[in-house]
C-alpha positions in Angstrom: -33.6 128.0 26.8 -31.9 125.3 29.0 -28.1 125.4 28.9 -27.9 121.7 27.9 -30.2 122.4 24.9 -28.1 125.5 23.9 -24.9 123.4 24.0 -26.5 120.6 22.0 -27.9 123.0 19.4 -24.5 124.7 18.8 -22.6 121.4 18.8 -24.8 120.0 16.1 -24.8 123.2 14.1 -21.0 123.5 14.2 -20.5 119.7 13.5 -22.8 119.7 10.5 -21.2 123.0 9.1 -17.9 121.2 9.2 -19.3 118.0 7.6 -18.3 115.9 10.6 -20.3 112.8 11.7 -20.9 112.2 15.4 -18.4 109.4 15.1 -15.6 111.6 13.6 -16.2 114.3 16.2 -16.1 111.8 19.0 -12.9 110.3 17.7 -11.2 113.7 17.4 -12.4 114.8 20.9 -11.6 111.4 22.5 -15.1 110.7 23.7 -17.8 108.1 23.0 -20.0 108.6 19.9 -23.2 107.9 21.8 -22.2 110.6 24.3 -22.0 113.1 21.4 -25.6 112.2 20.5 -26.8 112.6 24.0 -25.2 116.0 24.3 -26.7 117.1 21.0 -30.2 116.0 22.2 -29.6 118.0 25.4 -29.9 115.0 27.7 -26.4 115.0 29.1 -24.6 117.3 31.6 -21.3 118.2 30.0 -18.1 118.9 32.0 -15.9 121.9 31.1 -13.2 119.5 30.1 -15.5 117.7 27.6 -16.7 121.1 26.2 -13.1 122.1 25.7 -12.3 118.8 23.9 -15.3 119.2 21.6 -14.5 122.9 20.9 -10.9 122.0 20.1 -12.1 119.2 17.7 -14.4 121.8 16.0 -11.6 124.5 16.0 -13.9 127.0 17.8 -13.6 128.7 21.2 -15.5 127.1 24.0 -17.8 130.2 24.2 -19.1 129.3 20.7 -20.9 126.3 22.3 -22.6 128.6 24.8 -24.2 131.2 22.5 -28.0 131.1 22.7 -29.6 130.8 19.2 -32.2 133.3 18.0 -35.7 132.4 19.0 -36.7 132.0 15.4 -33.6 130.1 14.3 -34.3 126.9 12.4 -33.2 123.6 14.1 -29.8 122.5 12.7 -30.3 119.8 10.1 -28.5 116.5 10.3 -25.9 115.3 7.9 -27.1 113.1 5.1 -27.0 109.4 6.2 -24.6 107.0 4.7 -21.0 107.1 3.6 -19.5 109.9 1.5 -19.0 109.1 -2.1 -15.4 108.8 -3.3 -14.8 111.0 -6.4 
């Protein structure tokens, strides 16, 4: 699996697990929201500095973004669209 695809896979999985939108992650990491989308799709070459910023925003070590998923792992699902309901 291509390194960009692995990073994108893990980024999306971790972001969704934490209930963060691309916009919230981008804001926390100090990067552009569209850039987060391109990284998740595997179409962007990411610098170590950007990887570190995203890992810090997700509260994981940088290495967590580089772990290759199992061959039979299901693709990470997106968050439900729309705003979260206020209780």
